[in-house]
N, C-alpha and C positions, 0 to 999 in steps of 0.2 A: 471195443476190441479186446480180446484176451491176451494178445501178444504184448510184451513189455519192450519198450524201446527207450533209448537214452537221448536220441537226437530226432529232430524233425527230418523227414526225408527231403531229398533235393527238390522235388516238385513243390512241396509245401513251402519251402524256403523261397523259391522263385516266385510263387504266387503271393506270398506275404510281402516281399519287397516290391514287386510290381504293383501290388495294390496300394502300398504306402506311397510309392512314387506317383501313381495316378491320383490318389486322393489329394495330396498336397499340390500337385500340378493343376488339377481341376479347380481346387480352391483358389489358387493364385490367378488362374485364367478367369474364373468367374468374378473374382474381386476386381480385376482389371477391366473386364469387358462391360460391366454395368455402367461404367463411367464414359464409355465411348459415345461420341455424337453420331448422329445419322450420317454425317459427311465423312466420317473416318473410313479409311480403306479397310479397316478391320471390323466394321460394324456387322457385316454378315459372316465374315470368315471366322471370327472368334467364337460366336455361338455355334456355328456348324461344327467346329472342332470340339467344343465343350460337350455338345450333345453326342457326337460320334464316339469320343473317348469315354464319356459317361456310360453309353450303351455297352461298350466293350467291357468296362469295369463291372457293369451289372451282370453280364454273361460270365465273366471271370469269378465274380462273387457267388453266383449260383453254382458254378462248378466247384468252387472252394468249399461251399457248405456240404455238397455231396461227397467230395473228397475227404473232408474232415470226418464225416459220419462213417466212412468206409475204410479209413486208414488208421493204423495205430499211431498214437501220439504220446510223447513223454509226459510223465506226471508233472503237475505244477508244483514248484518248490515254494517253501515258506511256511509260515504259521497257518493254522487252520483258518483264521479270519482273512489272511492274505489270499489263500486259495479260493475262498468264497467270493471275495471282492474281485479277484481275477476272472472267475467264471462269469460273474455278473457283468463286468466290464466288457469281456469278449462278446457276450450275448447282446449287450447294448450296442456295441460297434456294428454288429451284423444288422440288428433291427434298425438302427439309424441309417445305415447304408441303403437298405431296401426302402425305407420311407423317403429318403432323398431321391432314389431312382424313380419312385412312383410320383412324387411331387414334381420332379423335373419333367416327367412325361406329361403330367396334367397341365403344367405351365405351357409346354410347347405345343400341345395338341388341343388346347381349349377352343381354338378357332376352327377345328375340324381337319386341319392339314396334318399330314404325317410328318415324320422326322426323317430327313435324309441322313443316312449313315454312310459317311465317307463317299458320297455320290455313287454308291454301289447298289443300294436298295433303299426302299422307304418303309419305315416302321409305321403302320397305319395309325391314324389318330381316331379317337372315339368322340371327339368334340367335347362340348361343355356338358358335364354331368350335373353340375350344381351352379347356382348363381354366383358370380364373381370368382369362378374357379381359378382363373389365372392369378388373381390377387391373393386368394387364400393359399393356394399351392405355393405361390412365390414367398409368402411369409414363412410357411412351413419349411420350404427348401432353404431359405436364408438362415433361420434359427437352428435348424438341425445341422446344417453344414458347419456353422461355427461351433456347435456343441460337439460334433464329430471330430473336428480338428482339435478341440480342447481335450477330448477324451483320448485321442490318439497321442497327443503330447504327454498326457499323464501316463499312458501305457508305455511310452518310450522312457519316461523318467523312472517308472517302476522297474523296467528292465535294467536301467543303469544303476539304480539303487541295489538291486539284487547282485549285479556284477561287482560294483565297487565297495559296497558296504557289507552285504551279506557274504560276498565272495562265493556265491554258488554258481551253478551252471545254467541259469535261466537264459541269459543273453547268448551264451555260446551255443545253445541248442538251436538258435534261429540264424546263426551266422554261418 
């Protein structure tokens, strides 16, 4: 975009913070639910919510990418190397999110069943596309999720560094 802005717009801020809340909530829920026993009352409820909220985050992220490409955003502040690292980190966050969405879908639909989204509709399943799909996708989902959370925490630390050490406007632009 050719327009210069000094702040992110309200919708971008809302999407950013909703995404952060969803990512960390889904991580906590996923971490907790894998330890549930078959006899737990949450055994079916927790995965249902995890998948439903995950699907909504996927839609929000798709919208976010389109919005980002069509809306003016403020310049990244810092040294040239910091700007480069920030761009790489942002792109990695998006790539990891989409890989997590795809791997989650592949885990959930390997048996051919669709995914119930808030009991409103069913996202159709494609079935098993590769041998051991559920296990391979599960490993990818696991490691990428931990990596995503780690990168998101570094992202937050970088924003805090810019705010408290550099004393620039980086954090304020998103609040």
